[in-house]
C-alpha positions in Angstrom: 0.0 0.0 0.0 1.4 3.4 -1.0 1.0 5.5 2.2 2.4 8.7 0.5 -0.7 8.9 -1.7 -3.1 8.2 1.2 -3.6 11.9 2.1 -4.4 12.9 -1.4 -6.7 10.0 -1.9 -8.5 11.0 1.4 -8.9 14.6 0.1 -10.4 13.4 -3.2 -12.9 11.2 -1.3 -14.0 14.3 0.7 -14.3 16.9 -2.1 -18.0 16.6 -2.0 -18.3 16.9 1.8 -21.8 18.0 2.6 -21.6 18.8 6.3 -21.2 22.3 7.7 -19.0 20.9 10.4 -15.3 21.2 10.1 -13.6 18.4 8.2 -10.4 17.9 10.2 -7.2 16.7 8.4 -6.5 13.3 9.9 -2.8 13.1 8.8 0.3 14.9 10.0 0.3 18.7 10.0 2.8 21.5 9.7 3.9 23.5 12.7 1.1 26.0 11.8 -1.5 23.2 11.9 -2.1 22.7 8.2 -2.1 19.5 6.2 0.1 19.0 3.2 -0.1 16.8 0.1 2.1 16.1 -2.9 -0.2 16.2 -5.9 2.6 16.6 -8.4 5.2 14.3 -7.0 7.9 16.1 -4.9 6.3 19.5 -4.7 4.4 20.0 -1.4 1.1 21.9 -1.4 -1.1 22.8 1.5 -4.1 20.6 1.7 -6.6 23.4 2.1 -5.2 25.2 -0.9 -5.4 22.0 -3.0 -9.1 21.6 -2.0 -9.9 25.2 -2.8 -8.4 24.8 -6.2 -10.4 21.6 -6.9 -13.7 23.1 -5.7 -13.5 26.8 -6.6 -11.1 26.7 -9.5 -7.6 28.1 -10.0 -6.4 30.9 -7.7 -7.5 34.3 -9.0 -4.6 36.7 -9.5 -6.3 39.2 -7.2 -7.1 36.7 -4.4 -4.0 34.7 -3.6 -5.0 33.5 -0.1 -7.3 30.7 1.0 -9.6 31.9 3.8 -11.5 29.7 6.2 -15.0 30.9 7.1 -14.8 28.6 10.2 -11.6 30.1 11.6 -10.2 26.6 12.1 -7.6 26.4 9.3 -4.9 26.3 12.0 -6.6 23.2 13.4 -6.6 21.4 10.1 -10.0 22.1 8.7 -10.2 21.3 5.0 -14.0 21.4 4.6 -14.6 22.7 1.0 -17.6 24.7 2.2 -15.4 26.6 4.6 -12.8 27.6 2.0 -12.7 30.5 -0.4 -10.2 32.6 -2.3 -9.4 35.9 -0.5 -7.2 38.9 -0.6 -4.5 39.2 2.1 -6.6 41.9 3.7 -9.7 39.8 3.7 -7.8 36.8 5.2 -6.3 39.0 7.9 -9.7 40.4 8.7 -11.1 36.9 9.0 -8.2 35.9 11.3 -8.9 38.9 13.5 -12.7 38.2 13.6 -12.0 34.6 14.6 -9.4 35.6 17.2 -6.7 33.7 15.3 -4.4 36.6 14.5 -1.7 37.0 17.2 -1.2 40.7 18.0 0.8 42.6 20.5 3.0 40.6 22.7 1.5 37.3 21.4 2.9 38.0 17.9 6.2 36.2 17.5 7.8 39.3 15.9 6.8 41.7 18.7 9.6 43.8 20.0 7.6 45.6 22.6 5.3 44.7 25.5 1.9 46.3 26.0 3.4 48.2 29.0 6.1 49.6 26.8 3.6 50.7 24.2 1.6 52.6 26.8 4.9 54.2 28.1 5.7 55.3 24.5 2.3 56.9 24.2 2.7 58.8 27.5 6.1 60.1 26.3 4.5 61.8 23.3 5.3 65.5 23.3 8.0 65.2 26.0 10.7 63.4 24.0 11.5 63.3 20.3 10.7 60.2 18.3 14.4 59.4 18.1 14.9 59.7 21.9 11.9 57.4 22.6 13.1 54.9 19.9 16.5 54.8 21.4 15.1 54.3 24.9 13.0 51.3 23.8 15.4 49.8 21.2 13.1 50.3 18.2 13.1 52.6 15.1 11.6 56.1 15.2 9.2 54.8 12.5 7.9 52.3 15.0 7.4 55.0 17.6 5.6 57.2 15.0 3.3 54.3 14.1 2.4 53.7 17.7 1.7 57.4 18.4 -0.4 57.8 15.3 -2.4 54.6 15.9 -1.2 52.8 12.8 0.0 50.0 15.0 -1.2 48.9 18.4 -4.4 50.8 17.9 -6.4 48.1 19.6 -4.5 48.6 22.8 -6.3 50.9 25.2 -4.4 53.0 27.7 -5.0 52.0 31.2 -3.4 50.1 34.1 -0.3 48.2 33.5 
C-alpha cells in the first residue's frame, strides 16, 4: 500500500463533503496546523489550498490566499464549504474576527510589550521620536506608528 498517496486519496474522497462541520485533516500537520499533500510528486502543497483549487477553480490573480470561514484552518479544517479565495486583507480580517491573529506581545515578531507601548504613548510630546526609539530599542518609525495609531491601535491606555 502506498501511504504517501493516502492523504491525497483521502482529500479526493471528501471533495463533495456536505456537512457544515469542520472536516479535520487526519494526517500529520505542519507547525502551523495545516495538512500537506504532494499532488505533483515532490512539490508540497497545503491541503486546504489544493481543496480550494479543486472546488473553486484556480487561484484568481487578485485573491492569492485561501480563507477559512470557520476560523479553524490552523486546526486542520479542509471542509470545501469553509474555503474561499481571498485577498491578504480579507484573510487578515477573518483571522482577527475569529481571534486567530496574534497581535501585540502574542505575535512572534513583537519587539515591545503592552506596557512599553503605553509608556511610549505617555512620552508623546515630552521626548523626540528618536529619543523614545533609542530608549526602547526600536526605530523612530515604529514609535511614530504607535503614536499615530497605525500600530497597536487596539490597545487601550490603562493600568499596566
